[in-house]
SETITOR-963531 format. One record per residue: residue in one letter; x, y, z of N, C-alpha, C in turn. Coordinates in steps of 0.02 Angstrom, whole numbers, padded with zeros to 5 digits, always signed. Each point is the difference from the previous one (the first is absolute). Example, Ala and Ser with C-alpha at 12.3 -4.5 7.8 and 13.67 -1.06 7.14 Angstrom:
REM residues 2
A+00660-00284+00390-00045+00059+00000+00045+00060+00000S-00018+00053-00036+00042+00059+00003-00039+00055+00037
//
This chain:
REM residues 179
X+07778+00152-01514+00011+00057+00043+00073+00002+00021X+00035+00052-00018+00070+00008+00020+00002+00028+00070X+00041-00031+00041+00007+00022+00069+00065+00039+00004X-00001+00058+00033+00060+00040+00008+00031-00015+00068X+00065-00006+00000+00037-00015+00061+00047+00057+00015X+00003+00018+00062+00048+00050+00023+00059-00037+00031X+00059+00011-00026+00060-00034+00025+00037+00047+00047X+00014-00024+00061+00036+00041+00047+00069-00030+00014X+00039+00035+00039+00069-00022+00015+00002-00069+00031X-00046-00015+00046-00002-00066+00032-00014-00055-00050X-00043+00014-00049-00015-00051-00051+00062-00013-00043X+00037+00051-00018+00059-00008-00041+00050-00046+00035X+00011+00012+00064+00045-00043+00039-00025-00072+00001X-00065-00009+00012-00029-00067+00002+00006-00034-00069X-00013+00038-00053+00006-00028-00068+00071-00022-00015X+00050+00040+00020+00070-00018-00011+00018-00065+00036X-00022-00006+00063+00014-00060+00039-00036-00061-00029X-00062+00010-00021-00038-00055-00029+00031-00023-00066X+00019+00046-00043+00032-00018-00063+00065-00037+00011X+00040+00023+00047+00063-00034+00016-00013-00071+00024X-00051-00009+00043-00017-00066+00026-00022-00046-00057X-00041+00025-00045-00023-00041-00057+00059-00020-00043X+00042+00048-00017+00058-00014-00043+00049-00049+00033X+00007+00004+00065+00045-00045+00036-00027-00072+00002X-00065-00007+00012-00027-00067+00012-00031-00033-00061X-00012+00037-00053-00025-00030-00062+00036+00033-00059X+00066-00009-00003+00039+00037-00050-00016-00017-00073X-00023-00059-00014-00014-00019-00070-00074+00005-00018X-00040+00024+00045-00072+00005-00012-00015+00059-00046X-00044-00011-00048-00019+00054-00045-00076+00010-00004X-00039-00052+00014-00073+00004-00008-00033-00003+00069X-00030+00057+00021-00026+00008+00068-00075+00015-00002X-00036-00033+00045-00069+00020+00014+00002+00040+00064X-00019+00063-00004-00001+00046+00057-00073+00006+00022X-00016-00029+00059-00068+00002+00024-00020+00072+00014X-00059+00019-00023-00024+00068+00007+00002+00036-00067X-00031+00058-00002-00002+00038-00063+00069+00028-00016X+00009+00020-00062+00062+00032-00021+00014+00059+00047X+00063+00008+00020+00018+00050+00049+00070+00025-00015X+00024+00050+00034+00067+00026-00014+00055-00052+00004X-00006-00048+00046+00053-00050+00006-00002-00049-00059X-00059-00018-00024-00002-00045-00058+00029+00036-00061X-00008+00066-00003+00032+00039-00054+00077-00002+00006X+00025+00004+00062+00072-00004+00011+00026-00068-00023X-00036-00054+00017+00020-00067-00022+00003-00003-00076X-00048+00029-00034-00001+00000-00073+00061+00038-00027X+00016+00057+00031+00058+00039-00021+00065-00040+00008X+00001-00046+00048+00059-00041+00013+00002-00063-00044X-00047-00007-00046+00002-00055-00048-00044-00059+00016X-00039+00005+00052-00046-00055+00017-00064+00006-00042X-00029-00057-00017-00066-00002-00031-00049-00009+00058X-00040+00052+00013-00042+00001+00059-00074-00002-00019X-00036-00044+00033-00072-00004-00008-00031+00017+00068X-00053+00038-00001-00035+00018+00062-00071-00029-00001X-00025-00016+00059-00071-00015+00004-00037+00066-00012X-00065-00005-00008-00037+00059-00024-00049+00028+00052X+00015-00007+00063-00043+00027+00051-00053-00048+00025X+00004-00062-00022-00048-00050+00024+00008-00007+00076X-00054-00016+00033+00003-00012+00072+00029-00070+00009X+00063-00004+00020+00034-00065+00006-00024-00042+00058X-00039+00029+00045-00033-00041+00051-00056-00042-00032X-00039+00032-00043-00056-00035-00033+00022-00041-00060X+00053+00023-00035+00021-00032-00062+00075-00014-00002X+00025-00041+00046+00072-00014+00001+00022-00038-00062X-00046-00034-00033+00017-00041-00059+00020+00042-00060X-00010+00066+00000+00018+00040-00059+00074-00003-00014X+00041-00016+00050+00072-00002-00011+00020-00059-00044X-00043-00050-00006+00017-00059-00039+00000+00013-00075X-00028+00056-00022-00005+00014-00072+00066+00022-00031X+00050+00013+00040+00064+00025-00025+00047-00058-00012X+00022-00008-00062+00044-00056-00018+00073+00021-00002X+00043-00046+00017+00072+00011-00007+00029+00049+00050X-00035+00012+00054+00025+00047+00051+00058-00032+00038X+00055+00037+00004+00059-00026+00035+00001+00018+00074X-00032+00056+00017-00002+00022+00070-00063+00043+00010X-00028-00006+00058-00057+00044+00019+00025+00048+00053X-00019+00063-00008+00013+00049+00053-00066+00019+00032X-00001-00003+00066-00058+00021+00039+00026+00054+00048X+00006+00060-00025+00032+00054+00036-00052+00045+00032X-00003-00002+00065-00047+00042+00038-00072-00014-00022X-00018-00064-00006-00068-00017-00019-00034-00048+00049X+00038-00046+00029-00030-00051+00045-00036+00032+00059X+00024+00057+00024-00031+00032+00058-00070+00028-00016X-00015+00008-00065-00065+00026-00020-00052-00055-00009X+00022-00062+00000-00045-00057-00011-00023-00029+00066X-00062-00020+00002-00026-00033+00060+00029-00071+00004X+00007-00033-00058+00027-00068-00001+00054-00005-00053X+00060+00024+00014+00054-00004-00050+00021-00072-00017X-00016-00047+00043+00019-00070-00013-00032-00025-00065X-00060+00022-00015-00034-00022-00060+00040+00014-00063X+00023+00061-00008+00038+00017-00060+00072-00027+00003X+00031+00002+00060+00068-00025+00006+00007-00073-00017X-00052-00039+00013+00004-00072-00015-00013-00015-00074X-00022+00049-00039-00016-00012-00071+00047+00035-00049X+00053+00029+00024+00044+00038-00044+00031-00043-00055X+00007+00028-00060+00023-00039-00058+00076-00001-00009X+00037-00005+00054+00073+00000-00003+00027-00037+00060X+00063-00021-00004+00033-00033+00056+00042+00049+00040X-00001+00065-00020+00039+00052+00035-00047+00057+00019X+00012+00026+00060-00042+00054+00026+00044+00050+00036X-00010+00064-00015+00028+00054+00039-00060+00037+00029X-00004+00003+00066-00057+00032+00033+00025+00047+00054X-00032+00058+00005+00018+00047+00053-00064+00023+00034X+00009+00017+00063-00056+00023+00042+00024+00054+00047X-00046+00044+00022+00018+00043+00056-00007-00041+00064X+00047+00008+00045-00003-00035+00064-00045+00035+00049X-00029-00038+00044-00041+00028+00054+00047+00038+00047X-00019+00061+00017+00039+00041+00046-00039+00010+00064X+00032-00012+00056-00035+00005+00064-00019+00072+00016X+00032+00049-00031-00013+00069+00015-00043+00036-00052X-00028-00037-00048-00042+00031-00051-00058-00048-00017X-00058+00028-00011-00058-00040-00019+00008-00023-00073X-00038-00051-00018+00000-00023-00070-00021+00056-00046X+00029+00001-00059-00012+00053-00049-00072-00002-00026X-00030+00059-00005-00066+00007-00030-00004+00070-00029X-00009+00004-00066-00005+00064-00034-00061+00038+00023X+00007+00065+00007-00056+00042+00019-00040+00022-00061X+00028-00009-00060-00034+00023-00061-00023-00056-00046X+00030-00059+00005-00017-00056-00044-00026-00058+00042X-00065-00016-00006-00028-00053+00043+00027-00070-00014X+00034-00010-00056+00028-00065-00016+00073-00006+00020X+00033+00056+00014+00071+00000+00016+00009-00007+00076X+00003-00063+00022+00008-00014+00071+00033-00068+00008X+00029-00011+00057+00033-00064+00014-00045-00042+00045X-00018-00058-00025-00037-00047+00041+00049-00035+00048X+00061-00013-00025+00052-00032+00041+00061+00046+00001X+00033+00003+00055+00069+00022+00002+00035-00054+00040X+00044-00035-00033+00030-00061+00026+00063+00014+00040X+00018-00047+00043+00068-00006+00024+00035-00047-00048X+00066+00003-00004+00036-00040-00049-00016-00075+00006X-00002-00026+00060-00012-00072+00009-00070-00019-00023X-00049+00046+00007-00068-00014-00023-00002-00006-00076X+00035+00046-00033+00001-00002-00073+00036-00063-00025X+00055-00017+00032+00036-00062-00018-00046-00060+00008X-00038-00002+00053-00046-00056+00013-00055-00002-00052X-00027+00058-00018-00051+00003-00054+00029-00029-00064X+00060+00021-00018+00031-00026-00062+00010-00075+00005X+00024-00024+00057+00010-00072+00009-00067-00038-00009X-00052+00025+00030-00066-00033-00005-00027+00002-00072X+00021+00050-00038-00022+00007-00070+00045-00039-00048X+00051-00035+00027+00042-00043-00042+00066+00030-00022X+00025+00048+00038+00063+00034-00017+00053-00011+00054X+00063+00002-00021+00057-00003+00046+00038+00066-00007X+00007+00036+00054+00037+00064-00001+00074-00016-00005X+00031+00024-00053+00071-00012-00013+00045+00058+00024X-00029+00061-00001+00038+00059+00021-00050+00054+00021X+00022+00043+00046-00043+00054+00021+00043+00059+00022X-00033+00058+00003+00033+00061+00020-00052+00046+00032X+00023+00043+00045-00044+00051+00030+00034+00067-00008X-00041+00053-00003+00029+00067+00001-00048+00048+00034X+00029+00056+00020-00038+00052+00034-00031+00047-00051X-00044+00043+00025-00032+00051-00042+00001+00066+00037X+00060+00029+00007+00005+00062+00038-00037+00057-00035X-00028+00045+00040-00033+00059-00028+00032+00061+00032X-00003+00055-00035+00035+00061+00025-00049+00044+00038X-00025-00027+00054-00043+00038+00046+00031-00005+00069X-00024+00041+00045+00024-00001+00069-00052-00033+00043X+00022-00042+00045-00046-00033+00046+00025-00069+00018X-00037-00032+00046+00019-00066+00023-00008-00052-00056X-00058+00000-00034-00011-00051-00052+00049+00009-00059X+00012+00061-00024+00051+00006-00052+00069-00024+00022X+00017+00012+00063+00064-00024+00026+00001-00077+00001X-00054-00031+00022-00004-00073+00001+00004-00029-00071X-00028+00034-00049+00002-00023-00070+00072-00003-00028X+00045+00038+00030+00070-00001-00023+00035-00065+00019X-00026-00034+00052+00033-00060+00027-00041-00063-00006X-00065+00006-00009-00045-00058-00001-00015-00020-00072X+00015-00061-00019-00015-00022-00068-00075+00007-00015X-00015+00027-00059-00069+00009-00021-00018-00048-00057X+00049-00018-00042-00014-00041-00058+00037-00066+00004X-00032-00051-00026+00028-00068-00001-00010-00027-00070X+00054-00027-00029-00004-00028-00067+00030-00070+00001X-00030-00045-00038+00025-00069-00002+00006-00023-00072X+00048-00045-00009+00004-00040-00061-00019-00071+00021X-00050-00028-00033-00023-00068+00018-00006-00042-00063X+00009-00064+00010-00008-00049-00054-00055-00049+00020X-00037-00023-00050-00054-00047+00014+00028-00065+00028X-00030-00025+00053+00021-00063+00030-00015-00056-00050X+00045-00046-00006-00009-00055-00048-00032-00060+00034
//
């Protein structure tokens, strides 16, 4: 089943920042396991010369071991996926690489956790603060080597749109497996 994705201006900005972060922190990496189904960003990685493998929609809470089937992976990307899992530690501790790039939406005090009104599976079980995500990674056997945050401004009028211009919404990390 092919899934159609609608790309908006905010996604393009996020994709540009994510690609720059990946290229900066893993410049010689070519073989990536991107957790989650094939998506517009995994297509962008392929266009940039990466060999990208995606998981196939398996429930990573129930089957975290599926990531072990991928050989020769140089880096795993977990981009906007950990917040959908009830127990992300299960899959994070079994990743088949010593390098990880992971991003999450940050918890915002002025907005409730995301939950789609049309898709019953598209919801966030977790929205982390940066220190919580770092701690999760540490407990799963990773050391955060670099991180970045950015905002997600929207072109609407109101208090929350104004706060989104100044409050970081996304957090991305480069981590290496603890030895």
